[in-house]
N, C-alpha and C positions, 0 to 999 in steps of 0.2 A: 425191331418184330414188339410187336406186344404181343400182351402174355395171350390170350385167345389165341393168337394165331402162333404163338411157343405150342401148347395145350393141344392142338392144331398136330402141328406135323409132332408132336410126339403121338398123338391117337391114331393119326395114318400111320407110324413108324410101327405099327402092330396088324396094317392089312395084309394082309401073302395074296399076293397071284397067284393061286394055287398051279399054273405051269410052269414057275420061274423059285418057285419059293421065297422069293426077294419080293420086302417091304413094295410100296407101291410108290413109297422115299426114294430108300436105296433099286428102286428098278428103272424110277425119274421119271413116271407116266404124271405124276403134279406140277404142276406150270408154276400155280399162282392160289396163294389162299393170301386173303382178304376178311381183317373185321373190318365187318357193318352195322355199330350200334351189335342187339345181337342178330346180326345174323354174318352170317360164314360164307362167303363166295368161294370157291374150287375153280384152281380151269384144269381140268384134266387131262391125260388122254389112253389111248387103248394101245399097245405095241403094236397094231393092223386093222385097219377096217374096220372087216370082219371079224375082230378076236372071237370067240366061241364065249372067254368068259368075260367081256365087259360089262356087258348088262346088271353082270353076281358083282362084278369090284365098280361098280357106281353106288347099287345097291350099298357094297359096307361099306365104303367111303361115308357117305349121308349116311351109315348108323354109325357108325364111329364119330364122326364130328354133332348129330344131334346130343350123341349124350355127354357129351361136355357142359358141365356147370354154367349158365350164362348163356349159352346157347336155345335159340327159340327157332330159328328154320337154316335152311343149308340152301343155299343159288350153287348146283354143280353145272358147270359146261364141260359136257367134253369136245374139244377141239383135232383137227390134226393135219391143223397150218400151226408150226412149224410139225413136219413128220418126228415120229417117237423115230432116232437110233438107238444102236449102243451103246453110243457115248457117252447117251444119258447116265446110261448106269452109275451109283458110285465107289469110291475109292472101297467103301465095307462092303458092300453089294458086288463087287467086280471078287473078294480077294474069300467070300462067302461059295460067288461060283467056283473059285477055286479048288475048294473044297473036292 
């Protein structure tokens, strides 16, 4: 994993889904992160296609990534293939939900 991808994962660990109270990383909404020069490519999903906070989450992801040193652009792709399921929640996320 490149330093830029690792920095992106850390930054996205701070972007919270307001409904679940978990980061987009722990919730399993981030499918892929790749560094292409000064561009970060990110593939993400939402919990449902009709997610009311989807556009807000996508904007928060873009803002978190563009703020990273060395990142000049973000190529964000939203997909629903495969669809999100609760099994994508990380162990840390499950522990937070159990509180």
